[in-house]
N, C-alpha and C positions, 0 to 999 in steps of 0.2 A: 445453655440453660436446659433444665429438665424438670419434669414434674411427675409425681406418682398418681395413681388412680384411686379416688375414693369410691367405695362400693357400699351401697345400702344393704346388700345381701338380698334375701328373698322378701318380697313385698306383696301383700294382697291389696289390690286397688279397691277403691270404693265403687259402689254401683253406679254412681253418677258424680260428675265434677272431679276436680283435681284434689289429691291429697298432697300436702306440702310437708316435706321433711327438711329440717334445718340441721346442717353439719356445722358444729362449732369448731372454729379454727384453733382455739386454745387447747382443747382437750380431745377433739375428735368425737365428742358425744353427739348422738343423733336424737332429735326430739321431733315429734309430730306437732306442726303448727296449726293445721286445719285439715278438714276432710274426714271421710269415714273409712279410709284404708288403714292398714296396720303393717308393721314389719313382722315377718314370720321368723326370720333368722338373721342374725347380725352378720356384718361384713366389715371390711377395712374402711375406715372413715377418712378424715381430712386428707387433702392433697399436700404433699411436701414439694416446694419449688426450690431448686438449687440454681443459684446464679454464680457463674465462674468468671474470673478475669485472668488475662494472660500475663505476659512478661513486661507490659508497659508500666512505666513509672507512675502514670496517672491513676493506676488501679489503687494506689495507696492514698490518694487525696481526693478523688472525684466521687461525688455521690451519684446514685443511680435512680433515675425516674422509672417507675413501674406502672403499667396499666394492665388491668385484668378485666375481661368481658366474656360474654356468652357467645357460644357458637351454635352449631346445628345439633339436632336431637333425633333419636330414632325410637321405634316401638312406642311404648306408653310413656317414655321419658318426655319431659317438656323443658323449655329453656330455663337454665339456671338464672336465679335472681339473687339480689341482696348479698353480694360478695362481701366477705369480711376476711381480715388477715390477722395473723399473730406471728410475732417474730420467733425464729429459732436462734441460729447463730448470727443472723443479720441484726442490725440496729436500725430502728425506725427513726428517720431524720425529719420527715414531714408527714403529719397525720393524714390518713386516708380521706378522700372526698368522693362523693358519688356512691352509687351502689351497683350500677351496671351500665357502663364500666366503672370500676373503682380505680382511683389514681392516688399514688403515694410515692414517697422517696425513702430509700434506705441509704445508710452510710457507706463509705468506700468498702469495696469487697476485699481489696488487698492484692498485691502482686502475686501471681501464680497461686491464687487462693479461691475459695468458694464460700458463699454464705447461703443460709437457708431461711425460708419463712413458710408458714402454713396458710392454706387457703380453705375457707369455709364458704358455704352458700346455701340458699334454699333450693331444694331439688323437688319440683312438682312431678307427681305421677298421675297420669290421666286415668279416669274411671272407665267402667264398662261402656258408658254411653258415648265414648270418644270414637268407637269403631276401630281403634288401633289394635295391632296384634299384641298378644301377651308373649311372655318369654323374655328374651334379652332386650334391655332398654338402656339408652345412653343419652348423655347430654354433655356436649363438649364445651371447653372454655379455652381462651387464648391468654398468654402472658407475653406482653411486650416490654422491653427494657431499652433504656437509652442513657448514655452518660449525661448527667445534668450539665447545662439547663435544657438539653434537647428534649423534644417531645417524642415519647415512644411510638414507634410504628412497627408494621409487620416485617420490616427488613431485619430486625433483630428480635426473634420471637421464639416462644415455645408453646406447647399446647398440652392439654390434659383432657381427660374424659371421666365424668362421673357415671357409674354404671349401676344397674340393678337387674334382678330377675323378677319379673312381675307376673303375678297370678291374677286371674279375674276374681271378682268378689265371690265369697262363698255364701250359699243360702241353704236353709233347711225348711222343707215343706212337709207338714203333716197331712197325709192323704186319708187316714182312717183313725178313729179313736179306739182305745182299749175299752171294749164293752163286753161285760160278762153275761149279758142277757138275764134270763130268769132262772133262778136256782131255788129248789125246794129243800129246806133244812131237814135233817133227819129227825125221826121221832125220839131217838135216844142216841147217846154217844156223840162223838166228834170226829173230825178229820180235816183234810185239806183238799180244796178244789183248785185245779190248775188249768190254765190255758197256755199252750206252748207257742212261743214265738216262731219256732222253726216251721211248724206245719198246722197250727191252729187246733191241734188235737186237745180234747178235753179229758181230764182225769178227775175222778171224784170217788169218795169212799162209799161203801154199802150204806143204803138208807137215804142217800142224797139223790134227788132227781134233778137233772140239768135239762131244761126244756130246749127243744130245737128252735122254737120261735119265741121271740125274735132271735135271730142268729147272733151268736157270740163272735166278736171280731178282735183280731190283734191290732194294736196301734201300728200304723205304717208310716214310714218316713222316706223322703227322697232328698239327698244332698246333691246340690249342683255347684260346680266350681271348676278349677283348673284341672284338665285331664292329667292322669297319671300320678297325682299327688296323694300322699297318705294323710289320713285324718285322725284326729283325736275326738272321740265321741263320748260324751258323759251322760249316763243314764242313772238316775237315783236307784239305789238298791231297794229302798222301800218308800212307800207313801201311804197316807191314810185316806180311807173313804169314810165319810160321815153319813149316818143314817138317822132313824127316828130317835128322838129324845137325846140327841148328841152321842148316840152310840157309834162306835168306830170299828172298822175292819182294817187291819194292817196288811197291805198288799206287798208281797215280795216280787220284784220284777224279774223277768228273764228276757233274753234277747238272742238274736241270731247273728250278731256281729262276727265277721271273720277276724282272724288273728291280727291282721294288719289291714284295716279298712282302707281301700284305695279307690279313688275315682277312676272311672273308665277312660279310655282314650289316652292321649299323650299331651305333653306340654305344648301349648299353642292352640289347643282345641278345648272345647267344653266337655266336661265329663260328669257322670252321675254315679251315685252309690245309693242302693236301696237297702233298708233293713226294717225289722219288725220288733215290737216289744210285746211280750205277754206278761202274765202275772198269776200269782196264787195267793190264797188267803185261807185261814182256818174258819171252819163253820161247825156249829154244834146245835143240839136241840134247844139251847138257850139263846141262840143268836136272834136278835129282834127282827121281826119281819118288817119290810118296807124298802124304800128306794135308798140306795147308797151311792154317793158320788164323791169324787176327789180329783185333784190335779197333780201332775208331775211335770217337771221341766227337763227337756233334753237339749243339750248344747253341742255344737260341733265347731271345730277349728282345724286349720292346717297344722300338721306336725312341723 
């Protein structure tokens, strides 16, 4: 008897508690049942179990009792639960009972032949608050078989392991707002004022005065997550600031993101990534005086 290895792929765990992923035995589809974690990349799903019979004549007539249950786990993997099965070339003779372990019966395997069925289960992944290490995670299961009416025991058995690569949860913290400070409009004409994300340098056209106080600041962010992982960071291209009498200024953002944003450190350790957002907007002698404000949303995810 043999079984294959289901793989959740890369998974971001939740900040707290377990995230439970369900592996469907019929299709291999994986769905999240609960928790705040998420799959980052797909992997091979359901396990395929192959039961073989030798040269005995009873292989053609004797049904096979099967028991499947959970084993040990490592890393942020937790014990498999809610086992389910779906037939491949095997024929279901007695419907499953229980969930961990699960017991059922398949029809005769056949002399010098093999039959297959698929195994699904719920695979919990522990959160950051578990204190368990990130990286490789696993949760084992056993498969016992016996010729009916015997009860399956470990004397005739196989085993399998569900696996995943687990990242700690990802978080984004804003440490400073994008603040343009005080700007005096020109007496005539127009132009664009800009605050650079790379170095906070201010550029502005002739006739515009950009006051030193209060100081202009770039928006600053820190991403925290699994060391060595690349990131997808989304910053809006533009957003509006609203001022007196519903007048608006359209801000065009700029940023200092590297070509491939990557968290510091390596898999198994916490890593960080820092970046800034600046902006620019047009100003003219007709721009209404007053306080302007607006918001924009930055999001981050593992690649």
